[in-house]
C-alpha distance (Angstrom), angle and dihedral (degrees) to the residues before:
residue distance angle dihedral
M1 . . .
Q2 3.77 . .
H3 3.79 120.9 .
Q4 3.73 120.5 -144.3
L5 3.82 112.3 -122.2
T6 3.83 113.8 -118.9
A7 3.87 113.8 -129.7
V8 3.77 108.6 -114.0
P9 3.84 117.1 -124.2
C10 3.81 105.9 -116.2
H11 3.80 123.7 -159.0
L12 3.76 121.9 -164.1
I13 3.78 113.5 -149.6
T14 3.75 114.4 -166.6
G15 3.73 137.1 172.5
F16 3.77 138.7 143.0
L17 3.79 124.3 -92.7
G18 3.79 111.6 -52.8
S19 3.80 96.4 3.2
G20 3.84 93.1 128.6
K21 3.76 105.3 -102.3
T22 3.82 97.0 143.9
T23 3.80 91.7 46.8
L24 3.76 91.5 50.5
I25 3.78 91.7 50.5
Q26 3.85 89.1 50.4
H27 3.81 89.9 58.2
L28 3.77 93.8 44.9
L29 3.83 91.8 51.7
K30 3.82 90.1 52.1
Q31 3.76 88.6 59.3
K32 3.84 94.4 48.2
P33 3.81 114.9 124.2
E34 3.81 104.8 -98.3
Q35 3.80 93.7 -128.8
Q36 3.74 95.3 53.9
T37 3.76 129.5 86.3
W38 3.77 117.5 -138.2
A39 3.77 131.2 -173.8
V40 3.83 131.5 -149.3
L41 3.84 124.5 -163.6
S42 3.76 112.3 -171.7
N43 3.84 131.7 -178.6
E44 3.79 128.1 -160.1
F45 3.83 121.5 -160.6
G46 3.88 92.9 -132.5
E47 3.77 129.1 64.2
I48 3.85 95.0 -109.7
G49 3.82 105.8 73.3
L50 3.74 118.6 -152.5
D51 3.81 112.7 161.2
A52 3.73 94.8 79.3
S53 3.82 92.4 53.0
I54 3.80 89.6 48.3
L55 3.80 93.9 51.1
K56 3.82 91.5 45.1
A57 3.85 90.5 51.7
Q58 3.82 88.2 65.6
N59 3.82 90.3 67.8
T60 3.80 96.6 -136.6
S61 3.82 112.3 175.5
N62 3.82 122.3 -125.9
V63 3.75 94.5 14.9
A64 3.79 122.3 128.8
I65 3.80 114.5 -158.1
K66 3.79 127.6 -169.5
E67 3.79 130.5 172.4
V68 3.77 135.1 -154.3
P69 3.86 108.5 -162.5
G70 3.74 124.0 -165.7
G71 3.76 131.3 46.9
C72 3.76 118.5 -1.8
L73 3.76 134.2 -61.5
C74 3.74 95.3 -105.5
C75 3.79 102.8 47.2
A76 3.78 127.6 11.8
A77 3.75 95.1 21.5
G78 3.81 97.3 32.5
V79 3.80 98.8 117.0
P80 3.89 93.8 40.6
F81 3.85 87.5 49.8
Q82 3.81 91.7 55.0
V83 3.71 93.8 45.5
A84 3.86 92.2 46.1
L85 3.80 92.0 47.3
I86 3.82 94.5 50.5
A87 3.82 92.1 44.6
L88 3.87 90.0 48.7
L89 3.80 91.3 51.4
K90 3.82 92.9 48.4
Q91 3.81 96.4 44.4
A92 3.81 100.7 40.0
K93 3.83 100.9 31.1
P94 3.74 89.5 -155.9
Q95 3.78 127.7 -168.2
R96 3.89 91.1 -143.0
L97 3.76 133.8 22.0
L98 3.87 127.2 -154.8
I99 3.79 119.9 -165.5
E100 3.84 120.6 -163.3
P101 3.82 112.0 -172.3
T102 3.77 122.9 -169.4
G103 3.81 115.2 -85.2
L104 3.83 87.5 -118.5
G105 3.86 95.1 57.7
H106 3.76 126.9 111.2
P107 3.85 104.6 -103.9
L108 3.79 96.3 -160.9
Q109 3.78 94.6 51.7
I110 3.84 90.8 45.9
K111 3.77 89.6 52.2
K112 3.82 90.7 48.9
R113 3.87 92.2 52.1
L114 3.84 89.6 50.5
Q115 3.84 90.7 48.1
E116 3.80 88.6 53.6
L117 3.74 89.6 55.6
A118 3.78 91.2 44.8
N119 3.83 88.5 55.4
L120 3.81 88.7 58.1
G121 3.81 88.9 55.2
S122 3.85 98.5 -118.5
I123 3.77 94.2 113.6
T124 3.76 140.7 14.0
I125 3.86 122.0 -139.7
A126 3.83 106.1 -114.7
N127 3.86 128.5 175.4
S128 3.73 115.0 -37.4
L129 3.77 121.3 -153.7
A130 3.76 129.7 -154.4
L131 3.82 119.1 -161.9
I132 3.73 120.2 -151.5
D133 3.84 127.5 -177.5
A134 3.76 100.9 -150.4
R135 3.83 91.9 -154.5
L136 3.86 88.1 70.9
L137 3.82 90.1 65.4
A138 3.75 89.0 82.0
D139 3.77 87.9 67.1
Q140 3.84 112.0 80.3
R141 3.85 90.7 -153.2
Y142 3.73 89.2 68.3
R143 3.76 101.3 32.1
E144 3.81 92.8 56.1
H145 3.80 99.5 35.9
E146 3.75 109.3 114.5
N147 3.86 95.5 -145.6
F148 3.77 89.0 54.3
A149 3.84 89.8 57.5
A150 3.75 93.6 38.8
Q151 3.84 91.2 58.6
L152 3.80 89.4 58.8
H153 3.81 94.2 45.2
I154 3.78 94.4 56.3
A155 3.78 96.0 42.9
D156 3.83 122.8 101.4
K157 3.79 89.8 -152.1
I158 3.79 132.3 22.0
I159 3.79 117.8 -142.3
A160 3.78 118.3 -158.1
S161 3.79 100.8 -150.4
K162 3.85 131.1 -157.3
T163 3.77 91.8 19.3
D164 3.79 92.3 159.8
L165 3.83 86.5 72.5
Y166 3.86 95.4 49.7
Q167 3.80 127.4 113.8
D168 3.79 119.6 -149.5
S169 3.82 87.7 -103.0
D170 3.78 89.9 59.3
R171 3.80 92.4 55.9
Q172 3.82 90.0 47.7
A173 3.75 91.1 50.1
L174 3.82 90.6 51.9
A175 3.76 93.2 50.5
Q176 3.83 90.6 49.3
Y177 3.82 92.2 47.0
L178 3.76 94.7 51.1
E179 3.81 90.2 46.7
Q180 3.83 89.4 50.6
L181 3.79 88.9 53.8
K182 3.81 92.0 44.2
L183 3.73 92.4 -120.6
N184 3.73 99.2 129.2
H185 3.80 91.4 115.3
K186 3.83 92.7 64.7
P187 3.80 119.9 95.8
L188 3.86 109.4 -102.8
L189 3.76 117.8 -158.6
F190 3.80 127.9 -176.2
S191 3.72 121.2 -136.1
Q192 3.85 133.8 -169.1
H193 3.79 122.7 -162.4
G194 3.84 90.7 -7.7
G195 3.76 94.1 -60.5
L196 3.82 117.6 152.1
A197 3.87 129.0 154.0
L198 3.76 113.0 -110.3
D199 3.82 90.7 -128.1
E200 3.81 89.5 65.1
L201 3.84 88.7 61.3
I202 3.83 99.3 45.2
T203 3.79 103.3 32.0
P204 3.83 109.7 92.1
V205 3.76 118.8 -124.3
T206 3.85 107.6 -108.7
Q207 3.78 100.7 -167.3
P208 3.81 117.6 99.9
S209 3.76 115.5 -88.0
H210 3.81 118.9 -119.4
S211 3.72 123.6 -134.8
I212 3.84 112.5 -109.1
S213 3.75 129.6 -157.7
F214 3.75 123.8 -166.9
S215 3.78 135.0 -165.3
P216 3.79 111.6 -121.7
I217 3.80 111.5 -83.5
S218 3.73 113.6 -121.5
K219 3.77 115.0 -117.6
Q220 3.75 113.4 -107.0
Q221 3.76 117.7 -129.9
L222 3.78 108.0 -128.5
T223 3.77 129.6 -168.8
I224 3.80 111.0 -177.6
G225 3.78 120.8 -170.5
L226 3.75 134.8 171.6
E227 3.79 95.4 -74.0
T228 3.80 105.1 -6.6
T229 3.72 134.5 73.5
T230 3.84 128.6 -170.2
A231 3.80 128.4 -167.3
H232 3.77 142.1 142.8
L233 3.71 124.5 -92.4
D234 3.80 90.2 -173.1
P235 3.76 133.9 -18.3
N236 3.76 93.5 -85.4
A237 3.89 102.4 39.4
N238 3.76 123.4 63.6
I239 3.76 119.6 -155.5
C240 3.76 121.9 -140.2
T241 3.77 118.0 -164.6
L242 3.79 123.2 -169.5
G243 3.80 129.0 176.8
W244 3.78 137.7 -179.3
S245 3.82 135.7 -168.7
F246 3.77 114.9 -157.5
P247 3.84 128.1 -164.2
A248 3.81 112.2 -78.5
N249 3.80 92.7 -120.0
Q250 3.82 95.2 53.4
R251 3.88 115.1 111.8
F252 3.75 126.5 -158.3
N253 3.79 134.7 -156.7
Q254 3.80 106.7 -111.8
Q255 3.79 97.5 -147.5
A256 3.72 92.1 46.2
L257 3.84 91.0 53.6
V258 3.83 92.6 48.2
D259 3.82 92.0 48.4
L260 3.78 91.6 50.1
I261 3.81 94.6 48.5
N262 3.87 91.3 47.2
S263 3.78 89.1 52.4
L264 3.77 93.4 59.1
E265 3.84 126.1 77.4
L266 3.83 97.5 -125.9
L267 3.73 133.3 169.1
R268 3.78 91.4 -160.7
C269 3.79 138.9 -0.6
K270 3.76 124.4 -179.8
A271 3.79 122.8 174.7
L272 3.74 143.9 163.8
L273 3.85 105.7 -165.8
Q274 3.72 132.1 163.8
V275 3.83 114.6 -113.6
E276 3.86 124.1 173.7
H277 3.83 109.3 -51.6
H278 3.85 93.2 -15.9
S279 3.81 147.9 58.1
L280 3.75 112.0 -115.3
L281 3.84 116.5 -143.9
I282 3.80 110.7 -158.5
N283 3.81 121.9 -167.6
H284 3.79 111.5 178.7
V285 3.84 123.9 173.3
N286 3.79 126.7 175.6
G287 3.74 96.6 -24.7
A288 3.85 97.6 -40.5
G289 3.79 130.4 83.6
T290 3.72 151.4 153.7
L291 3.79 133.2 -120.4
Q292 3.82 125.0 -149.1
L293 3.79 127.8 -175.0
L294 3.82 114.3 -141.5
A295 3.76 135.4 175.1
P296 3.82 114.7 -72.5
S297 3.82 114.9 -85.8
E298 3.79 141.7 172.3
T299 3.85 92.9 -105.2
N300 3.82 121.0 108.0
R301 3.78 107.0 165.5
I302 3.69 138.2 136.3
E303 3.86 132.8 -174.8
I304 3.77 125.3 -172.2
I305 3.75 130.6 -177.4
S306 3.79 125.1 -164.6
T307 3.79 137.0 171.1
Q308 3.76 86.7 -137.8
A309 3.85 129.7 74.4
L310 3.82 110.3 -94.0
D311 3.78 128.7 -154.4
K312 3.78 103.6 -132.1
H313 3.78 96.3 -167.6
S314 3.78 93.2 51.3
L315 3.80 92.7 46.9
Q316 3.74 92.2 48.9
Q317 3.79 89.7 53.9
Q318 3.75 90.3 50.6
L319 3.80 94.0 48.1
T320 3.91 89.2 48.7
A321 3.72 88.8 50.5
C322 3.88 87.9 60.3
S323 3.84 89.6 63.8
I324 3.80 114.7 116.2
N325 3.75 92.5 -128.4
T326 3.84 94.6 48.8
R327 3.77 122.0 95.7
């Protein structure tokens, strides 16, 4: 007797660089019903994927995690994304699926690809969340970037993240920005340290949806190499992405790493590197960041994003010099 496959609820969780998507997903997974199996498909813009390793380091049971590094889900990695998603559904047979695209991806195209899969009956489109760090609204590069706005437009709920770091002016800027985009009707939730009640993810939005029109999204120019990716954040600001994967047994000096990262003008740095007795999780955004010590793992990866040209060979030498066994 054949059993009909049940379409898996799929949640798209978007947010620009450093908005806290991975941290939010970590908190949601901790609230997952113990008997259920969930799946997470993540995508990093650079070639050295990290989010899957970070999520796996949390040791959450009954969670299948898969990563598609390089490009974004809708363009350069479009076919690998579809293959990875179908394989993940078949292998894990999850009761719920979370998708975390890169902050530089085209939200509308990602949503279209998911709708195509929904039409085939393998998934259903459930609540989508868009994270926004209101402090970034002071930066014109973010405020006027069409993908930044599009993430909010397609979301069912908007999550203001890292609110413990806000000033009153940040909250005012957020209210004005949402009013400017005519998004006042969308539920707006405030989150500290990635916290969000599970009900906010799984409970459907009951208010009427509003029709949305978008101007055509300009096509990003992508050049993807073995370990580097280049694109455009906006017409006047190039993005340079570099990533490295080091041997699993290599150990780094924590203070030397922090000093090096602080000395660079970076848009984003994410790393999971092995220091003495621990794994060090580094989250660095626009000159500020957090450090978290985790249990030792086999992962030694770092990804950096800058609006300036970076010398990969020089940076690799500087990173190697941070090794404990290097003089």
